[in-house]
mmJSON file of the N, C-alpha and C atoms, coordinates in Angstrom:
{"data_MODEL":{"atom_site":{
"group_PDB":["ATOM","ATOM","ATOM","ATOM","ATOM","ATOM","ATOM","ATOM","ATOM","ATOM","ATOM","ATOM","ATOM","ATOM","ATOM","ATOM","ATOM","ATOM","ATOM","ATOM","ATOM","ATOM","ATOM","ATOM","ATOM","ATOM","ATOM","ATOM","ATOM","ATOM","ATOM","ATOM","ATOM","ATOM","ATOM","ATOM","ATOM","ATOM","ATOM","ATOM","ATOM","ATOM","ATOM","ATOM","ATOM","ATOM","ATOM","ATOM","ATOM","ATOM","ATOM","ATOM","ATOM","ATOM","ATOM","ATOM","ATOM","ATOM","ATOM","ATOM","ATOM","ATOM","ATOM","ATOM","ATOM","ATOM","ATOM","ATOM","ATOM","ATOM","ATOM","ATOM","ATOM","ATOM","ATOM","ATOM","ATOM","ATOM","ATOM","ATOM","ATOM","ATOM","ATOM","ATOM","ATOM","ATOM","ATOM","ATOM","ATOM","ATOM","ATOM","ATOM","ATOM","ATOM","ATOM","ATOM","ATOM","ATOM","ATOM","ATOM","ATOM","ATOM","ATOM","ATOM","ATOM","ATOM","ATOM","ATOM","ATOM","ATOM","ATOM","ATOM","ATOM","ATOM","ATOM","ATOM","ATOM","ATOM","ATOM","ATOM","ATOM","ATOM","ATOM","ATOM","ATOM","ATOM","ATOM","ATOM","ATOM","ATOM","ATOM","ATOM","ATOM","ATOM","ATOM","ATOM","ATOM","ATOM","ATOM","ATOM","ATOM","ATOM","ATOM","ATOM","ATOM","ATOM","ATOM","ATOM","ATOM","ATOM","ATOM","ATOM","ATOM","ATOM","ATOM","ATOM","ATOM","ATOM","ATOM","ATOM","ATOM","ATOM","ATOM","ATOM","ATOM","ATOM","ATOM","ATOM","ATOM","ATOM","ATOM","ATOM","ATOM","ATOM","ATOM","ATOM","ATOM","ATOM","ATOM","ATOM","ATOM","ATOM","ATOM","ATOM","ATOM","ATOM","ATOM","ATOM","ATOM","ATOM","ATOM","ATOM","ATOM","ATOM","ATOM","ATOM","ATOM","ATOM","ATOM","ATOM","ATOM","ATOM","ATOM","ATOM","ATOM","ATOM","ATOM","ATOM","ATOM","ATOM","ATOM","ATOM","ATOM","ATOM","ATOM","ATOM","ATOM","ATOM","ATOM","ATOM","ATOM","ATOM","ATOM","ATOM","ATOM","ATOM","ATOM","ATOM"],
"id":[1,2,3,4,5,6,7,8,9,10,11,12,13,14,15,16,17,18,19,20,21,22,23,24,25,26,27,28,29,30,31,32,33,34,35,36,37,38,39,40,41,42,43,44,45,46,47,48,49,50,51,52,53,54,55,56,57,58,59,60,61,62,63,64,65,66,67,68,69,70,71,72,73,74,75,76,77,78,79,80,81,82,83,84,85,86,87,88,89,90,91,92,93,94,95,96,97,98,99,100,101,102,103,104,105,106,107,108,109,110,111,112,113,114,115,116,117,118,119,120,121,122,123,124,125,126,127,128,129,130,131,132,133,134,135,136,137,138,139,140,141,142,143,144,145,146,147,148,149,150,151,152,153,154,155,156,157,158,159,160,161,162,163,164,165,166,167,168,169,170,171,172,173,174,175,176,177,178,179,180,181,182,183,184,185,186,187,188,189,190,191,192,193,194,195,196,197,198,199,200,201,202,203,204,205,206,207,208,209,210,211,212,213,214,215,216,217,218,219,220,221,222,223,224,225,226,227,228],
"type_symbol":["N","C","C","N","C","C","N","C","C","N","C","C","N","C","C","N","C","C","N","C","C","N","C","C","N","C","C","N","C","C","N","C","C","N","C","C","N","C","C","N","C","C","N","C","C","N","C","C","N","C","C","N","C","C","N","C","C","N","C","C","N","C","C","N","C","C","N","C","C","N","C","C","N","C","C","N","C","C","N","C","C","N","C","C","N","C","C","N","C","C","N","C","C","N","C","C","N","C","C","N","C","C","N","C","C","N","C","C","N","C","C","N","C","C","N","C","C","N","C","C","N","C","C","N","C","C","N","C","C","N","C","C","N","C","C","N","C","C","N","C","C","N","C","C","N","C","C","N","C","C","N","C","C","N","C","C","N","C","C","N","C","C","N","C","C","N","C","C","N","C","C","N","C","C","N","C","C","N","C","C","N","C","C","N","C","C","N","C","C","N","C","C","N","C","C","N","C","C","N","C","C","N","C","C","N","C","C","N","C","C","N","C","C","N","C","C","N","C","C","N","C","C","N","C","C","N","C","C"],
"label_atom_id":["N","CA","C","N","CA","C","N","CA","C","N","CA","C","N","CA","C","N","CA","C","N","CA","C","N","CA","C","N","CA","C","N","CA","C","N","CA","C","N","CA","C","N","CA","C","N","CA","C","N","CA","C","N","CA","C","N","CA","C","N","CA","C","N","CA","C","N","CA","C","N","CA","C","N","CA","C","N","CA","C","N","CA","C","N","CA","C","N","CA","C","N","CA","C","N","CA","C","N","CA","C","N","CA","C","N","CA","C","N","CA","C","N","CA","C","N","CA","C","N","CA","C","N","CA","C","N","CA","C","N","CA","C","N","CA","C","N","CA","C","N","CA","C","N","CA","C","N","CA","C","N","CA","C","N","CA","C","N","CA","C","N","CA","C","N","CA","C","N","CA","C","N","CA","C","N","CA","C","N","CA","C","N","CA","C","N","CA","C","N","CA","C","N","CA","C","N","CA","C","N","CA","C","N","CA","C","N","CA","C","N","CA","C","N","CA","C","N","CA","C","N","CA","C","N","CA","C","N","CA","C","N","CA","C","N","CA","C","N","CA","C","N","CA","C","N","CA","C","N","CA","C","N","CA","C","N","CA","C","N","CA","C","N","CA","C"],
"label_alt_id":[null,null,null,null,null,null,null,null,null,null,null,null,null,null,null,null,null,null,null,null,null,null,null,null,null,null,null,null,null,null,null,null,null,null,null,null,null,null,null,null,null,null,null,null,null,null,null,null,null,null,null,null,null,null,null,null,null,null,null,null,null,null,null,null,null,null,null,null,null,null,null,null,null,null,null,null,null,null,null,null,null,null,null,null,null,null,null,null,null,null,null,null,null,null,null,null,null,null,null,null,null,null,null,null,null,null,null,null,null,null,null,null,null,null,null,null,null,null,null,null,null,null,null,null,null,null,null,null,null,null,null,null,null,null,null,null,null,null,null,null,null,null,null,null,null,null,null,null,null,null,null,null,null,null,null,null,null,null,null,null,null,null,null,null,null,null,null,null,null,null,null,null,null,null,null,null,null,null,null,null,null,null,null,null,null,null,null,null,null,null,null,null,null,null,null,null,null,null,null,null,null,null,null,null,null,null,null,null,null,null,null,null,null,null,null,null,null,null,null,null,null,null,null,null,null,null,null,null],
"label_comp_id":["MET","MET","MET","THR","THR","THR","PRO","PRO","PRO","ALA","ALA","ALA","GLN","GLN","GLN","THR","THR","THR","ALA","ALA","ALA","ALA","ALA","ALA","PHE","PHE","PHE","GLU","GLU","GLU","ALA","ALA","ALA","GLY","GLY","GLY","SER","SER","SER","GLY","GLY","GLY","ALA","ALA","ALA","THR","THR","THR","PRO","PRO","PRO","ALA","ALA","ALA","ALA","ALA","ALA","LEU","LEU","LEU","LEU","LEU","LEU","LEU","LEU","LEU","ALA","ALA","ALA","ILE","ILE","ILE","ALA","ALA","ALA","SER","SER","SER","VAL","VAL","VAL","VAL","VAL","VAL","LEU","LEU","LEU","ILE","ILE","ILE","LEU","LEU","LEU","ALA","ALA","ALA","PHE","PHE","PHE","VAL","VAL","VAL","TRP","TRP","TRP","VAL","VAL","VAL","ILE","ILE","ILE","TRP","TRP","TRP","ILE","ILE","ILE","THR","THR","THR","VAL","VAL","VAL","GLY","GLY","GLY","SER","SER","SER","PHE","PHE","PHE","ARG","ARG","ARG","ALA","ALA","ALA","TRP","TRP","TRP","GLN","GLN","GLN","ASP","ASP","ASP","GLY","GLY","GLY","GLN","GLN","GLN","ALA","ALA","ALA","SER","SER","SER","LEU","LEU","LEU","PHE","PHE","PHE","ASP","ASP","ASP","LEU","LEU","LEU","LEU","LEU","LEU","TRP","TRP","TRP","ALA","ALA","ALA","THR","THR","THR","VAL","VAL","VAL","ARG","ARG","ARG","ALA","ALA","ALA","SER","SER","SER","ILE","ILE","ILE","VAL","VAL","VAL","LEU","LEU","LEU","LEU","LEU","LEU","VAL","VAL","VAL","LEU","LEU","LEU","GLY","GLY","GLY","PHE","PHE","PHE","TYR","TYR","TYR","LEU","LEU","LEU","ARG","ARG","ARG"],
"label_asym_id":["A","A","A","A","A","A","A","A","A","A","A","A","A","A","A","A","A","A","A","A","A","A","A","A","A","A","A","A","A","A","A","A","A","A","A","A","A","A","A","A","A","A","A","A","A","A","A","A","A","A","A","A","A","A","A","A","A","A","A","A","A","A","A","A","A","A","A","A","A","A","A","A","A","A","A","A","A","A","A","A","A","A","A","A","A","A","A","A","A","A","A","A","A","A","A","A","A","A","A","A","A","A","A","A","A","A","A","A","A","A","A","A","A","A","A","A","A","A","A","A","A","A","A","A","A","A","A","A","A","A","A","A","A","A","A","A","A","A","A","A","A","A","A","A","A","A","A","A","A","A","A","A","A","A","A","A","A","A","A","A","A","A","A","A","A","A","A","A","A","A","A","A","A","A","A","A","A","A","A","A","A","A","A","A","A","A","A","A","A","A","A","A","A","A","A","A","A","A","A","A","A","A","A","A","A","A","A","A","A","A","A","A","A","A","A","A","A","A","A","A","A","A","A","A","A","A","A","A"],
"label_entity_id":["1","1","1","1","1","1","1","1","1","1","1","1","1","1","1","1","1","1","1","1","1","1","1","1","1","1","1","1","1","1","1","1","1","1","1","1","1","1","1","1","1","1","1","1","1","1","1","1","1","1","1","1","1","1","1","1","1","1","1","1","1","1","1","1","1","1","1","1","1","1","1","1","1","1","1","1","1","1","1","1","1","1","1","1","1","1","1","1","1","1","1","1","1","1","1","1","1","1","1","1","1","1","1","1","1","1","1","1","1","1","1","1","1","1","1","1","1","1","1","1","1","1","1","1","1","1","1","1","1","1","1","1","1","1","1","1","1","1","1","1","1","1","1","1","1","1","1","1","1","1","1","1","1","1","1","1","1","1","1","1","1","1","1","1","1","1","1","1","1","1","1","1","1","1","1","1","1","1","1","1","1","1","1","1","1","1","1","1","1","1","1","1","1","1","1","1","1","1","1","1","1","1","1","1","1","1","1","1","1","1","1","1","1","1","1","1","1","1","1","1","1","1","1","1","1","1","1","1"],
"label_seq_id":[1,1,1,2,2,2,3,3,3,4,4,4,5,5,5,6,6,6,7,7,7,8,8,8,9,9,9,10,10,10,11,11,11,12,12,12,13,13,13,14,14,14,15,15,15,16,16,16,17,17,17,18,18,18,19,19,19,20,20,20,21,21,21,22,22,22,23,23,23,24,24,24,25,25,25,26,26,26,27,27,27,28,28,28,29,29,29,30,30,30,31,31,31,32,32,32,33,33,33,34,34,34,35,35,35,36,36,36,37,37,37,38,38,38,39,39,39,40,40,40,41,41,41,42,42,42,43,43,43,44,44,44,45,45,45,46,46,46,47,47,47,48,48,48,49,49,49,50,50,50,51,51,51,52,52,52,53,53,53,54,54,54,55,55,55,56,56,56,57,57,57,58,58,58,59,59,59,60,60,60,61,61,61,62,62,62,63,63,63,64,64,64,65,65,65,66,66,66,67,67,67,68,68,68,69,69,69,70,70,70,71,71,71,72,72,72,73,73,73,74,74,74,75,75,75,76,76,76],
"pdbx_PDB_ins_code":[null,null,null,null,null,null,null,null,null,null,null,null,null,null,null,null,null,null,null,null,null,null,null,null,null,null,null,null,null,null,null,null,null,null,null,null,null,null,null,null,null,null,null,null,null,null,null,null,null,null,null,null,null,null,null,null,null,null,null,null,null,null,null,null,null,null,null,null,null,null,null,null,null,null,null,null,null,null,null,null,null,null,null,null,null,null,null,null,null,null,null,null,null,null,null,null,null,null,null,null,null,null,null,null,null,null,null,null,null,null,null,null,null,null,null,null,null,null,null,null,null,null,null,null,null,null,null,null,null,null,null,null,null,null,null,null,null,null,null,null,null,null,null,null,null,null,null,null,null,null,null,null,null,null,null,null,null,null,null,null,null,null,null,null,null,null,null,null,null,null,null,null,null,null,null,null,null,null,null,null,null,null,null,null,null,null,null,null,null,null,null,null,null,null,null,null,null,null,null,null,null,null,null,null,null,null,null,null,null,null,null,null,null,null,null,null,null,null,null,null,null,null,null,null,null,null,null,null],
"Cartn_x":[19.164,20.128,20.545,21.778,22.267,21.735,21.739,21.276,22.076,23.364,24.182,23.752,23.464,23.009,21.64,20.757,19.432,19.544,20.398,20.587,21.173,22.123,22.709,21.672,20.837,19.795,18.799,18.376,17.428,18.038,19.323,19.981,20.114,20.381,20.57,19.28,18.251,17.018,15.913,15.971,14.923,13.701,13.788,12.673,13.221,12.355,12.771,12.722,13.478,13.417,12.013,11.292,9.935,8.997,9.151,8.306,8.6,9.865,10.231,9.711,9.813,9.299,7.785,7.078,5.63,5.277,6.025,5.767,5.997,7.062,7.347,6.28,5.893,4.857,3.523,3.216,1.97,1.952,3.05,3.122,2.974,3.626,3.529,2.097,1.421,0.046,-0.91,-0.696,-1.542,-1.359,-0.13,0.11,-0.529,-0.507,-1.143,-2.657,-3.255,-4.695,-5.049,-4.257,-4.504,-4.382,-3.416,-3.25,-4.465,-4.979,-6.159,-7.368,-7.534,-8.644,-8.491,-7.276,-7.023,-7.36,-6.951,-7.259,-8.771,-9.453,-10.894,-11.652,-11.3,-11.987,-11.718,-10.491,-10.174,-10.95,-11.058,-11.831,-13.316,-13.795,-15.205,-15.526,-14.628,-14.847,-14.825,-13.932,-13.901,-15.188,-15.7,-16.952,-18.122,-18.128,-19.195,-19.173,-18.002,-17.874,-18.083,-18.267,-18.482,-17.202,-16.059,-14.775,-14.355,-15.055,-14.728,-16.026,-15.969,-17.15,-17.168,-18.282,-18.391,-17.367,-17.115,-16.098,-14.72,-14.392,-13.101,-12.994,-14.09,-14.115,-13.882,-14.619,-14.48,-13.109,-12.597,-11.309,-10.176,-10.212,-9.171,-9.222,-10.427,-10.575,-10.102,-10.449,-10.03,-8.512,-7.906,-6.44,-5.74,-6.208,-5.583,-5.783,-6.949,-7.206,-6.335,-6.082,-5.203,-3.786,-3.319,-1.992,-1.962,-3.037,-3.117,-3.107,-3.824,-3.845,-2.47,-1.79,-0.452,0.52,0.452,1.325,1.027,-0.243,-0.623,-0.154,-0.181,0.292,1.781,2.562,4.007,4.416,3.587,3.952,3.409,2.65,2.053,3.04],
"Cartn_y":[4.615,3.575,3.701,3.37,3.382,2.143,2.152,0.962,-0.3,-0.141,-1.304,-1.845,-0.953,-1.386,-2.06,-1.509,-2.102,-3.492,-3.641,-4.954,-5.948,-5.515,-6.403,-6.778,-5.827,-6.114,-7.124,-6.924,-7.853,-9.236,-9.301,-10.598,-11.309,-10.561,-11.174,-11.54,-10.718,-10.962,-11.582,-11.403,-11.942,-11.044,-9.842,-8.897,-7.496,-6.641,-5.254,-4.515,-3.435,-2.655,-2.103,-1.736,-1.207,-2.278,-3.514,-4.6,-4.899,-4.858,-5.087,-3.958,-2.73,-1.591,-1.694,-2.106,-2.289,-3.385,-4.47,-5.565,-5.125,-4.392,-3.923,-2.931,-2.001,-1.028,-1.721,-2.751,-3.494,-4.2,-4.814,-5.508,-4.512,-3.364,-2.349,-1.848,-1.593,-1.11,-2.171,-3.427,-4.496,-4.6,-4.513,-4.535,-3.325,-2.179,-0.989,-1.156,-1.748,-2.021,-2.97,-4.004,-4.949,-4.241,-3.352,-2.599,-1.715,-1.03,-0.177,-1.018,-2.168,-3.049,-3.534,-3.866,-4.321,-3.221,-1.985,-0.851,-0.645,-0.698,-0.462,-1.549,-2.797,-3.898,-3.85,-3.559,-3.444,-2.324,-1.19,-0.074,-0.412,-1.122,-1.511,-2.465,-3.399,-4.326,-3.598,-2.628,-1.836,-1.032,-0.512,0.236,-0.672,-1.887,-2.837,-3.219,-3.36,-3.745,-2.565,-1.382,-0.206,0.41,-0.009,0.515,1.777,2.098,3.281,3.916,5.211,5.905,5.828,6.247,6.259,7.223,8.32,9.269,8.613,7.802,7.099,6.151,5.454,4.537,5.295,6.37,7.14,7.803,8.33,9.012,8.041,6.846,5.852,5.442,5.275,4.891,6.006,7.239,8.369,8.536,8.431,8.557,7.473,6.232,5.142,5.342,5.835,6.077,7.205,8.22,9.312,8.793,7.943,7.341,6.539,5.809,5.023,5.93,7.034,7.965,8.58,8.978,9.567,8.533,7.321,6.26,5.96,5.904,5.675,6.784,8.021,9.145,9.008,8.625,8.52,7.265,6.245,5.007,4.925,5.9,5.798,5.973],
"Cartn_z":[-16.359,-16.663,-18.12,-18.366,-19.738,-20.449,-21.78,-22.5,-22.154,-21.879,-21.508,-20.144,-19.215,-17.895,-17.982,-18.812,-18.986,-19.59,-20.585,-21.208,-20.214,-19.404,-18.399,-17.34,-16.957,-15.971,-16.519,-17.771,-18.391,-18.551,-18.888,-19.044,-17.704,-16.662,-15.347,-14.65,-14.818,-14.069,-14.911,-16.2,-17.062,-17.137,-16.603,-16.635,-16.862,-17.351,-17.55,-16.214,-16.091,-14.849,-14.568,-15.617,-15.434,-14.88,-15.348,-14.85,-13.385,-13.014,-11.616,-10.727,-11.191,-10.434,-10.254,-11.293,-11.198,-10.203,-10.211,-9.273,-7.828,-7.583,-6.221,-5.764,-6.636,-6.281,-6.023,-6.787,-6.588,-5.247,-4.878,-3.586,-2.438,-2.55,-1.493,-1.357,-2.473,-2.404,-1.871,-2.223,-1.687,-0.176,0.297,1.742,2.424,1.768,2.338,2.402,1.372,1.4,2.534,2.708,3.805,5.15,5.29,6.534,6.812,5.78,5.96,6.353,5.74,6.099,7.535,7.939,9.309,10.318,10.023,10.893,10.98,9.843,9.81,10.562,10.34,11.024,12.522,12.912,14.333,15.0,14.324,14.87,14.922,13.917,13.897,15.045,15.296,16.416,17.751,17.897,19.132,19.278,18.179,18.211,18.582,18.028,18.356,19.83,20.397,21.805,22.751,22.218,23.042,23.577,23.058,23.52,22.769,21.702,20.908,20.421,20.19,19.676,18.149,17.579,16.125,15.525,16.217,15.756,15.696,16.698,16.702,15.514,15.224,14.079,12.783,12.598,11.362,11.254,12.362,12.337,12.008,12.583,12.288,10.819,10.294,8.89,7.963,8.28,7.443,7.48,8.654,8.745,7.933,8.046,7.293,5.791,5.402,3.983,3.443,4.252,3.816,3.593,4.483,4.3,3.002,2.726,1.496,0.266,0.321,-0.807,-1.061,-0.008,-0.168,-0.728,-0.204,-0.706,-2.171,-2.529,-3.923,-4.839,-4.342,-5.144,-5.447,-4.451,-4.651,-5.419,-5.418,-6.116,-7.536,-7.963,-9.298,-10.393],
"occupancy":[1.0,1.0,1.0,1.0,1.0,1.0,1.0,1.0,1.0,1.0,1.0,1.0,1.0,1.0,1.0,1.0,1.0,1.0,1.0,1.0,1.0,1.0,1.0,1.0,1.0,1.0,1.0,1.0,1.0,1.0,1.0,1.0,1.0,1.0,1.0,1.0,1.0,1.0,1.0,1.0,1.0,1.0,1.0,1.0,1.0,1.0,1.0,1.0,1.0,1.0,1.0,1.0,1.0,1.0,1.0,1.0,1.0,1.0,1.0,1.0,1.0,1.0,1.0,1.0,1.0,1.0,1.0,1.0,1.0,1.0,1.0,1.0,1.0,1.0,1.0,1.0,1.0,1.0,1.0,1.0,1.0,1.0,1.0,1.0,1.0,1.0,1.0,1.0,1.0,1.0,1.0,1.0,1.0,1.0,1.0,1.0,1.0,1.0,1.0,1.0,1.0,1.0,1.0,1.0,1.0,1.0,1.0,1.0,1.0,1.0,1.0,1.0,1.0,1.0,1.0,1.0,1.0,1.0,1.0,1.0,1.0,1.0,1.0,1.0,1.0,1.0,1.0,1.0,1.0,1.0,1.0,1.0,1.0,1.0,1.0,1.0,1.0,1.0,1.0,1.0,1.0,1.0,1.0,1.0,1.0,1.0,1.0,1.0,1.0,1.0,1.0,1.0,1.0,1.0,1.0,1.0,1.0,1.0,1.0,1.0,1.0,1.0,1.0,1.0,1.0,1.0,1.0,1.0,1.0,1.0,1.0,1.0,1.0,1.0,1.0,1.0,1.0,1.0,1.0,1.0,1.0,1.0,1.0,1.0,1.0,1.0,1.0,1.0,1.0,1.0,1.0,1.0,1.0,1.0,1.0,1.0,1.0,1.0,1.0,1.0,1.0,1.0,1.0,1.0,1.0,1.0,1.0,1.0,1.0,1.0,1.0,1.0,1.0,1.0,1.0,1.0,1.0,1.0,1.0,1.0,1.0,1.0,1.0,1.0,1.0,1.0,1.0,1.0],
"B_iso_or_equiv":[0.0,0.0,0.0,0.0,0.0,0.0,0.0,0.0,0.0,0.0,0.0,0.0,0.0,0.0,0.0,0.0,0.0,0.0,0.0,0.0,0.0,0.0,0.0,0.0,0.0,0.0,0.0,0.0,0.0,0.0,0.0,0.0,0.0,0.0,0.0,0.0,0.0,0.0,0.0,0.0,0.0,0.0,0.0,0.0,0.0,0.0,0.0,0.0,0.0,0.0,0.0,0.0,0.0,0.0,0.0,0.0,0.0,0.0,0.0,0.0,0.0,0.0,0.0,0.0,0.0,0.0,0.0,0.0,0.0,0.0,0.0,0.0,0.0,0.0,0.0,0.0,0.0,0.0,0.0,0.0,0.0,0.0,0.0,0.0,0.0,0.0,0.0,0.0,0.0,0.0,0.0,0.0,0.0,0.0,0.0,0.0,0.0,0.0,0.0,0.0,0.0,0.0,0.0,0.0,0.0,0.0,0.0,0.0,0.0,0.0,0.0,0.0,0.0,0.0,0.0,0.0,0.0,0.0,0.0,0.0,0.0,0.0,0.0,0.0,0.0,0.0,0.0,0.0,0.0,0.0,0.0,0.0,0.0,0.0,0.0,0.0,0.0,0.0,0.0,0.0,0.0,0.0,0.0,0.0,0.0,0.0,0.0,0.0,0.0,0.0,0.0,0.0,0.0,0.0,0.0,0.0,0.0,0.0,0.0,0.0,0.0,0.0,0.0,0.0,0.0,0.0,0.0,0.0,0.0,0.0,0.0,0.0,0.0,0.0,0.0,0.0,0.0,0.0,0.0,0.0,0.0,0.0,0.0,0.0,0.0,0.0,0.0,0.0,0.0,0.0,0.0,0.0,0.0,0.0,0.0,0.0,0.0,0.0,0.0,0.0,0.0,0.0,0.0,0.0,0.0,0.0,0.0,0.0,0.0,0.0,0.0,0.0,0.0,0.0,0.0,0.0,0.0,0.0,0.0,0.0,0.0,0.0,0.0,0.0,0.0,0.0,0.0,0.0],
"pdbx_formal_charge":[null,null,null,null,null,null,null,null,null,null,null,null,null,null,null,null,null,null,null,null,null,null,null,null,null,null,null,null,null,null,null,null,null,null,null,null,null,null,null,null,null,null,null,null,null,null,null,null,null,null,null,null,null,null,null,null,null,null,null,null,null,null,null,null,null,null,null,null,null,null,null,null,null,null,null,null,null,null,null,null,null,null,null,null,null,null,null,null,null,null,null,null,null,null,null,null,null,null,null,null,null,null,null,null,null,null,null,null,null,null,null,null,null,null,null,null,null,null,null,null,null,null,null,null,null,null,null,null,null,null,null,null,null,null,null,null,null,null,null,null,null,null,null,null,null,null,null,null,null,null,null,null,null,null,null,null,null,null,null,null,null,null,null,null,null,null,null,null,null,null,null,null,null,null,null,null,null,null,null,null,null,null,null,null,null,null,null,null,null,null,null,null,null,null,null,null,null,null,null,null,null,null,null,null,null,null,null,null,null,null,null,null,null,null,null,null,null,null,null,null,null,null,null,null,null,null,null,null],
"auth_seq_id":[1,1,1,2,2,2,3,3,3,4,4,4,5,5,5,6,6,6,7,7,7,8,8,8,9,9,9,10,10,10,11,11,11,12,12,12,13,13,13,14,14,14,15,15,15,16,16,16,17,17,17,18,18,18,19,19,19,20,20,20,21,21,21,22,22,22,23,23,23,24,24,24,25,25,25,26,26,26,27,27,27,28,28,28,29,29,29,30,30,30,31,31,31,32,32,32,33,33,33,34,34,34,35,35,35,36,36,36,37,37,37,38,38,38,39,39,39,40,40,40,41,41,41,42,42,42,43,43,43,44,44,44,45,45,45,46,46,46,47,47,47,48,48,48,49,49,49,50,50,50,51,51,51,52,52,52,53,53,53,54,54,54,55,55,55,56,56,56,57,57,57,58,58,58,59,59,59,60,60,60,61,61,61,62,62,62,63,63,63,64,64,64,65,65,65,66,66,66,67,67,67,68,68,68,69,69,69,70,70,70,71,71,71,72,72,72,73,73,73,74,74,74,75,75,75,76,76,76],
"auth_comp_id":["MET","MET","MET","THR","THR","THR","PRO","PRO","PRO","ALA","ALA","ALA","GLN","GLN","GLN","THR","THR","THR","ALA","ALA","ALA","ALA","ALA","ALA","PHE","PHE","PHE","GLU","GLU","GLU","ALA","ALA","ALA","GLY","GLY","GLY","SER","SER","SER","GLY","GLY","GLY","ALA","ALA","ALA","THR","THR","THR","PRO","PRO","PRO","ALA","ALA","ALA","ALA","ALA","ALA","LEU","LEU","LEU","LEU","LEU","LEU","LEU","LEU","LEU","ALA","ALA","ALA","ILE","ILE","ILE","ALA","ALA","ALA","SER","SER","SER","VAL","VAL","VAL","VAL","VAL","VAL","LEU","LEU","LEU","ILE","ILE","ILE","LEU","LEU","LEU","ALA","ALA","ALA","PHE","PHE","PHE","VAL","VAL","VAL","TRP","TRP","TRP","VAL","VAL","VAL","ILE","ILE","ILE","TRP","TRP","TRP","ILE","ILE","ILE","THR","THR","THR","VAL","VAL","VAL","GLY","GLY","GLY","SER","SER","SER","PHE","PHE","PHE","ARG","ARG","ARG","ALA","ALA","ALA","TRP","TRP","TRP","GLN","GLN","GLN","ASP","ASP","ASP","GLY","GLY","GLY","GLN","GLN","GLN","ALA","ALA","ALA","SER","SER","SER","LEU","LEU","LEU","PHE","PHE","PHE","ASP","ASP","ASP","LEU","LEU","LEU","LEU","LEU","LEU","TRP","TRP","TRP","ALA","ALA","ALA","THR","THR","THR","VAL","VAL","VAL","ARG","ARG","ARG","ALA","ALA","ALA","SER","SER","SER","ILE","ILE","ILE","VAL","VAL","VAL","LEU","LEU","LEU","LEU","LEU","LEU","VAL","VAL","VAL","LEU","LEU","LEU","GLY","GLY","GLY","PHE","PHE","PHE","TYR","TYR","TYR","LEU","LEU","LEU","ARG","ARG","ARG"],
"auth_asym_id":["A","A","A","A","A","A","A","A","A","A","A","A","A","A","A","A","A","A","A","A","A","A","A","A","A","A","A","A","A","A","A","A","A","A","A","A","A","A","A","A","A","A","A","A","A","A","A","A","A","A","A","A","A","A","A","A","A","A","A","A","A","A","A","A","A","A","A","A","A","A","A","A","A","A","A","A","A","A","A","A","A","A","A","A","A","A","A","A","A","A","A","A","A","A","A","A","A","A","A","A","A","A","A","A","A","A","A","A","A","A","A","A","A","A","A","A","A","A","A","A","A","A","A","A","A","A","A","A","A","A","A","A","A","A","A","A","A","A","A","A","A","A","A","A","A","A","A","A","A","A","A","A","A","A","A","A","A","A","A","A","A","A","A","A","A","A","A","A","A","A","A","A","A","A","A","A","A","A","A","A","A","A","A","A","A","A","A","A","A","A","A","A","A","A","A","A","A","A","A","A","A","A","A","A","A","A","A","A","A","A","A","A","A","A","A","A","A","A","A","A","A","A","A","A","A","A","A","A"],
"auth_atom_id":["N","CA","C","N","CA","C","N","CA","C","N","CA","C","N","CA","C","N","CA","C","N","CA","C","N","CA","C","N","CA","C","N","CA","C","N","CA","C","N","CA","C","N","CA","C","N","CA","C","N","CA","C","N","CA","C","N","CA","C","N","CA","C","N","CA","C","N","CA","C","N","CA","C","N","CA","C","N","CA","C","N","CA","C","N","CA","C","N","CA","C","N","CA","C","N","CA","C","N","CA","C","N","CA","C","N","CA","C","N","CA","C","N","CA","C","N","CA","C","N","CA","C","N","CA","C","N","CA","C","N","CA","C","N","CA","C","N","CA","C","N","CA","C","N","CA","C","N","CA","C","N","CA","C","N","CA","C","N","CA","C","N","CA","C","N","CA","C","N","CA","C","N","CA","C","N","CA","C","N","CA","C","N","CA","C","N","CA","C","N","CA","C","N","CA","C","N","CA","C","N","CA","C","N","CA","C","N","CA","C","N","CA","C","N","CA","C","N","CA","C","N","CA","C","N","CA","C","N","CA","C","N","CA","C","N","CA","C","N","CA","C","N","CA","C","N","CA","C","N","CA","C","N","CA","C","N","CA","C","N","CA","C","N","CA","C"],
"pdbx_PDB_model_num":[1,1,1,1,1,1,1,1,1,1,1,1,1,1,1,1,1,1,1,1,1,1,1,1,1,1,1,1,1,1,1,1,1,1,1,1,1,1,1,1,1,1,1,1,1,1,1,1,1,1,1,1,1,1,1,1,1,1,1,1,1,1,1,1,1,1,1,1,1,1,1,1,1,1,1,1,1,1,1,1,1,1,1,1,1,1,1,1,1,1,1,1,1,1,1,1,1,1,1,1,1,1,1,1,1,1,1,1,1,1,1,1,1,1,1,1,1,1,1,1,1,1,1,1,1,1,1,1,1,1,1,1,1,1,1,1,1,1,1,1,1,1,1,1,1,1,1,1,1,1,1,1,1,1,1,1,1,1,1,1,1,1,1,1,1,1,1,1,1,1,1,1,1,1,1,1,1,1,1,1,1,1,1,1,1,1,1,1,1,1,1,1,1,1,1,1,1,1,1,1,1,1,1,1,1,1,1,1,1,1,1,1,1,1,1,1,1,1,1,1,1,1,1,1,1,1,1,1]
}}}
């Protein structure tokens, strides 16, 4: 952004573009963490009920964690 665009953005929104980008990235990562926890707890409950094997539990957790790592890499 040009300095004029940055000044207009700050005047209109009351925040810098970097602060807004950080806030959006933080919200996305928090939602991703909640999603990984939801996947893990759901798989754990299925494992407890005998509907899934231990391998299924671990595989679901690892896949969700890999998605979280890739998302974190791109949002840093």
